[in-house]
N, C-alpha and C positions, 0 to 999 in steps of 0.2 A: 505493499500501498504505498502510495506516494502522499510524502510530508507536503503541505497548504501552510507555511510558517507565515504567512501574513494576515489570513485569518485566524490562525490560532494567535498571536500578538493579537490580535482584535479582543478576542473574546477571553484570552487570559486573566486580564485583570480583572473582572465580573467570577472569577471561577471560586466557589465556596461563600459567593454573598452573596442574600436572599431577596434574591431576582430573577423572572425566568428570562432564560437564554434563546430569544427565538431565532432559527437559523432558517431563514427563506431565500429563494430562488427558482428557476427555470429547472426543469426536470434533467435531469444527469449532469448535472452543473456540480456536481462535488460533494452534496450536501451528506448525505450516510457515509463517504470514507469522511468528511470533517467527523462526524458524530463518531466513527468508530476510536477518528485518533482521537478525540479527545478520553474516550474511555481508553483507553492502552497509555494516554496522560497520566491519569488516575491509577491504575495500576500500575504505576510505574515511579509512582509518586506514594507506594505505599498503601494506596485504598487497598482495601480485600473483595475480592468479583462478588463477594455475598452481598456487600453494598452496594454492588451497581445491578439496575435492573435498566434491561436493553430491550425496545419493541418495534420492530418494525412492522407497520400495520399494512405494509404491501405484502408479504409473505401469509400465506393461506394458514400458518400456527398459529394466527393469531385473528382472524376474520371473523373468530367472536366476539372480539371485544369490538361493537360495534355501538358503545352508549356510554356518556359516563360515567355512571353507574356500574356498568360492565368493569371498566377501565379502573374506577375509585377497589373495586373488592380486589381483582388480581393484583394491585400492586399492595392493598392491605396484606394481602395475604404473601407477598412474594418479599416484602420489604424485613430489612434485621432488626432483630430487639434490640442491637445494642449498634449506637453511632449511626452516623448519617447515613442518608439513603442517597442515594445519585438515582436520579431518574432520567433516562434519556429515550422520546419517543421520539421514532420519525415518519415524516408522512402522517403527522396529525389530524390533517383535517378528514380523515375517514372514519372518525369517530364525534358520533353527534353530540352537539353542545359539551365540545371536548372540555372548555374552558371552566366549566363547574368544578370536573374533575380537578386539573391543575391545581386550581382555585384550593381547591380540599387539601389538596398535598400540601399545599405552603400553609395552612392551615393546623393542620393538625400532626404533620411530620416533621420532623429534622428533614429537610430533604433539599435537594437542590436541582434545576430542574432544566433541562436540555431540550428541547422541541423543533422538528423543522416541518416547512407546508412548502408545496409548491406554486402557494396562490397568493398574490400580494395582500388580499381579501382574509386571508388566517384571522387579521387580528381589527377588522371592521364591523364583526357584527354585535348584536346588543349586547348577546354575552360577554362582550370580551371587558365593558362597562368592570369587570369585575378583577378583571386584570391591570386594569387603570395604575399607568404610575409603579410597579409593581414586575416590568419587565421590559426590556432591553433587545433589538430588532438588529440582525447583522444580515446584510443583503450580498450572499456567494454570488458570483460571476464563473463563467469559465475563464480557462486559462489564460494568465495575462502572457506575452511573449517570453519576461521571462519565465516563467513557468512553465511554457513549452520547454524551453530549450533543456530544464530542468530534467525534463521525461526523456529527452532523448538520451539514449544510450552511450554517447559521446560528443564531447564541445565539441562544435561545428570549426572547420576551419576560417569559413566566411558566412560573416554572420546576417549580411545581406540577402544569402542563400536561402537561408532560414527563413528567415523574416518572409520572404517570398511561398516558401513553403508553407509557412503558417495563414499565410493571407489565402492559400488557396484550401486550408482542410482546418482550421479554426481550433476552437478551445476545448471543446469538449473535453474532459479526460479520457471517456474510452476511447474515443479514437486514436489519441498517444500511447493510450496504457497497453494496446495490442498492435500496437502499429501496422494499420489498416493501410493497404494503397488506396488513393484519392476515388475511385471509382466505390468501393467498400465503404471506403468512410460515407460517404454522400448518399449509400443504403444506409447506415443507423442513423444519419440525422435527420433523414428524413421519416424512421421508424419513432427516433424523439420527436418532432413535429407534431406526426400524424397522434402520437401519445398525449401531447399538450392539449391539441386542437379539441379530440374527442374529448377527454375526461378532464380536463383544468380550461375552458373554454364551452365546445358544446353544451355536455349534461352539466355541469355545474351554473351555468345560466341559461340553461332551458332554452336556447338556438334553435330554433324550426328551421328556417334558410339559411340552411346549409352553404349553397350555392353563392348566394350573398354574403356569407363571411367568406369564402374563399376567391368571390371576384374582390373585395377590400382588402383582402391582405396581397393580391395580385398586382394593386392598384401603388402599394405601400412598399413593396418589394421592387418596383421598377423605379420609385419614387423618394430611394432614400439617402439622405443628405441633402434632398429640397423641402424646400418651404412649402407647404401646402393645409389645406382647409376640410374642413365637414363639408363643408360646398365642393369642393374641389374633386371630392370625393362623388358627391352629389353629379355633377355637370361630368365625369368621367361614365357615370350609370348611365345619364341622359346620351350620352354620345353609343351608349353601344343598346340606344333604344330601350331600355329599361330603366325603370324608375324606385327609386329607395327615399325614403323619406328620414329625412336631417338627424332629428332623434334617434333611428335606427343606426345611423352612420357612426354617433355618437357614441350608444351603446357596447357598439360590436368594438370600436376601440377601445371603450373601459374592460369589455372583457381580456380582451387582446394585452391588453395591460395588467391584468390582474395574475395573468395566468405566466407573463414574464415573457411573452412571444416579440412582443414589440418594447419600446420606450419613449416615452414623451419629452422634448425637449424644448421651453419657453423659450419666448425671444425678449430680449431685454434690451430698452432704450439706454444708452451710456451718457444720452443728454439728460433725458427727463426723469432718468435713477427709476424705472418701473416697469415693471416686467407686461409686456404686453399680452392680449387677450384675445387676440387671434393669430391664425400661422402658425403652425410649430414646426418643427423638425421631428420625425421619426425615425429610429434605429431599433438594430435587435440585438436580444440580449448574448450571440453569437453568430459574427460577419459570416458563418460559413452557411450558416440558412439561408444565405442570400444564392448561394450558388447552388447548391443541393437542391431549393428547390426550382432555379429559375434555369440551372447551366451558367458554364462559366461565360460571362462576354466581360470584353474588356472594355466594355462603354461605363460599365460602373463598376470602374478598381476609384475612381474617387470618391463615392459615395462608402464605399466598403471601407476604407482607410477613415474614413470621419469617424466612422462605425466603432474601427479599433482605435481610435484615440478618445472615443469619448466615454468608451468602456474602461479605457488606462485611467481618465480621467475618475471615473466612479470608484476605482478599489482607491485609489489614493486618496478619499473622502472629499472631492471637489465638488461643489453643484453646477452642473456645465448648463451655463444660457448661450442661445445665438446672440450674438452682441449683432444691436443696431446706431448706427449710427450717421444721422442723416439718410442719404444713399449708400452706405458706406454698408457690408456686414462683415464681422468678422465671424470666424465659424464656430469656438466657441471661448466663453468668458467664462472663467473657473472660477466659483468663492468656496473657501475654505475658511469658515471663522473668519470672515473679512480681509482674508489674506487673500489677493487674486491672480489669477494665470491668464493671458489671451495666447492663443494657439488657431494660429490658418494655416490649412491642410490642403497642399496641391499637389496633387501626380508628377506632373515634372516642369521644369520651369522652359520653356521652349527658347523664348526670347527676353529680351529687355521689359517688352512691355506688357508681359507676361507676370515679370519679377514684380514691374511694378507698379501693377494693379493689384497684386496679393498683397503687396506690403502696405502700400495707400490706405488700407485701411485701418492699418494695424498701427500709423503713422498717427493718425486722426487724435487718439487716445493718449492724453496727455497727463498721464500720469508713471511712480519708478516701476511698475512692477515690471515681471517676467511679461516678456512677446517674444514666441516663437514662429517661426515659419518651417515649417514641416512638410517635407519632399521625400520623393525615393531616388533623387540628382544624390548619385556616389559621391560627385565631383563638385555638387553645389553648398560649400557649407561653410559658416563665418558669420560676422559680426553687421550688421548694418544700421548703422545712426539704434543702436539698443537694441533691435531687433536679431535675435539670432537664427541663424539659418541651421539646419541641424535635418539629419537624414531622420526615418522615422524610426527605424528600427532604434537608432544612438539614443533618440528620443527616448523611447520606451524602455529603455534599460539604464539611464539619465537615472539618479537618485534624487539631486535635489530640486525638484520642480514642486 
């Protein structure tokens, strides 16, 4: 089992604290493996296995535990007579009213609780008010480029070539743990997507018009990195001689977001210092979803590169926005507890005109925060008037941003 030190380091400060640790993210991003890593950590620190209760609710072994009452009874029967009970519950959303049981564990037992789920609405129900102020959430992403390198059997001599492979295969851990070729990898990713669509989107939200949902997904896929709105999607349906209600589109987008298939990025007016309420960008929880679902097409590379940078910003604790300054756009303005970063992503700098177009938006911002022009040009690096030009592979591996 491969280590995920980035997430262990984030969760570790909450070990043995009276607060529920909630681990969420798209299916197959590594939540279950992370839970097992936490279990292994406890055992290494001297906690006996009899004090650790681990349940994976996707296993047939625990299929009968489908209600809060049954879960409480099971834990009550298994918990040790002495010492703290460490409760690890994987894919908890399969248990009806699970919040009631978890709340009771906190009240009735000396316990340290960790739960995972594949839906961002895990804590949005009315029952979650039982846990208000007593949980902390960690969203797990698929493998970063740095993590991907650690999954390889040997350190690559050519980092840029390794990055190109990462672009094609994405970051789902299973792809790299078992060394799939590209065709096999895309088959696995398609199966992951089908599972997420069926179980975390269609079934969970009672979606009946699956064709509409799939068409909306296709629109987002071919527009990754582009600004659009629900009306843009509606117009797309009209162009295909179909109609769909705007509210339905919003509901479908929300369902896809809650399953972590897509992630929304709002626009931010840098002059007015306000979040804009219309027109957003959408990215995917793993960029390989784009190629596996649509086939490889070089015309999507710019959006894919933006997707990779967006996810890296999330991993590092930034809240990304699309920056707007008059008629200029900055791909990402990241905010992390008041510290900012500005990132412009471009595939190639093919001319001086392209270079000027890309940096002009960054130069409009008059502050002292870091500004980056990120590209795949191996020779196009340096510093221009405070803007660091850097290859995307180096940017992803850079520690201090």
